[in-house]
N, C-alpha and C positions, 0 to 999 in steps of 0.2 A: 504494500500500500504506500503510495507516494503522494506528492503534491497534487497530482491530478486525479487522485482516487486510486482504484485498483480493481482487481477482479475477485469474484467469489472464490475461485480456485486459490488465489494467493492468500485470501483471508483464512481459508481452511489450513493452508500451510503454516500460517502464523500461529493459529490456535494450537495446531498439532506440535509445532516447535516448542512451545512452552510446556505442553503436556509431556513431551519427550524429555525436556530438561529436568522435569520433576521426577518422572517415573524411571528413567534409565540413568540419569546423571545425578540424582539425589539433591537437586537444588530445592530450597525451601520456598517454593512459589505458592502464594495463597490466593492470588487474584491477577487477572489481567484487566487493564483499562481499555475499553473499547469505545472510544470517542469517534465513532464512525457509523454510518448507516447507508442504506440504499440497496436497491435490487429487491427482487421478490423472494418468496420462500425458496429455500434450498435445503433439501433433505440432507445433502452431504455436509453443509455447514452446521445444521442442527446436530448431526451425528458427531462432528468434531467437538462441538460444545458439550455434548454428552460424554465424550472421552475425557474432556477436561473435568467434568463433574466427577467421573469415576476416579480421577486422580486427586480429587479434593481441591480443585481450583475454581474459585468464583469468577464469573464472567460479568463484569460491571459494564453496562451498556447505556449509551445515550438514547433517550426516548425519541429524539428527532426535533426538527425546528420548523415544522409547517403549521403549528398551532392546532393540529388535528387531534381527535380523540382516538387513541390507539385501540380502544375497546371496539370501535366500529370499523376502523381502517387500520389493518395491521401494518406495523413498521418493523423491518428487520434490520439488525438481529435482535433488538430489544424485545420483540413479541414472541420469540420462540418460547415454548412452555417448559424448557429445561429448569430443573430445581436450582441450579447454580447461578441463574441470571438474576442480577439486581438491575432493574431498569430505572433510569434517573431523569426526572423533570428538572427544569431550571427556574430559579427564583430571580426576580429583579432585585436591585439593591434596596428597594423600599419594602421588601418582603412579599410582594405580590407575585403570583405566578407570572412569569415572563410571557408577554403576548405571543411570542413565537414558539414557546415550549409546547411540545406534544404532551399529552397526559392520558390517563386511563385509570378509572377507579378499580379495575381488576387486572390491568396489564402493566401499569407503571407503578413502581414500588415506593419511591421516595423522592422528595424535593431536595435540592441543594443549590447553593449560590451559583449563578451562571451568567450574570450580566456584568459587564465592565470588569472582568477578572484579568489581572495582570499575569502574563505568562512569559517565559523565556523564549527568545527567538534568536536565530543567527542574523547578524547585521554585518553589512559590508562597510568597512572603514579603511580607507587608504589602501585599497587593494587586498585587504585581508578580511577573513570572516572572524568576527568577534562576538561574544555574547551580548545580548541586549534584551530589552523588555518591550512588550506591546500589550494592549488591552483588547480582549475579545469577549464576545457574548455568544452563548449557545448552550445547548444541553451537552455539547462536547467540552464545555468548560466546567459544567456542574459534575459530570461523571468522575473526573479525577479527585474531586473532594471526597466522594464516596469511596473510591478505591483507596485513597489515603486513610480514610477511616477504617477500612478493612485491615490495612497493614498495621495501623496503630493498635487495633484490637488484638491482632495476631501477635504483635510484639509483646503486649502486656500479658497475654495468655498463651504461651507456647503450647502447642499440641491441640489447640482448639480445632474442631473439625470445621469444614466449610459451612455445613449446616448450622453449627453453633454460632459462627461468625455472622452469617446472614441473619439469623434470628436476633442477635444482639443489635445489629445495625437497624433492623426493622423495629425491634422492640423498644429502642431508646429514642425513636423519632419524637421530636417536639411537636405536639399538635399545633397546626398552623392554619389559620382561617382560609388562606388562599389555596392551600393544598387539600382542604377538607372536601371529600367527594371527588377529588381529582386524581389521587394516588392511593394505593393500598393502605399505607400507613396513616393517611390523612395528615402527614407532617413532614418536617424537614430534618435533615441529618443533625445528630447531636452526639459528639464524641466526648463530652465533658465527664462521663462516668467511666471512660476507658482508662 
């Protein structure tokens, strides 16, 4: 997956790469951040996400940025029914559900900050590529917050299963009016108890 997107075949390779790193090489991988979406249903991609689930890897996925209800119009990969998926909607800086954020009372799990989020970017300076910052908005900016929460929980509780971590992320969500009826948890990410 690159600057101009990618193919489902390469997405499958990426998911399987991390599963292989955990299962055959023993790396402690608890989650992948999937700030991408597009394309229709793919059984092969759902199967790859299933292999990650079998390896105990959570698949944190952006809900999408068209403002649609994922309960009525599926958005992949966040809409796959795999138990290891955590689908993330975006909040604006004022706490409202961002106007662009996709949502779903039964298919999107949790809200997280997603508007005007600073992120690292490569910047060209005097002919060299150097680190820099830029501000972005989207469910692709909200998703890493949740993936970071997963990593934080796992670091505080070594040996926790993927199911335990997902339950903790979901169970500690702060009830939020703008998320009520829009996501499974009716709330936003809260890592203060981790």
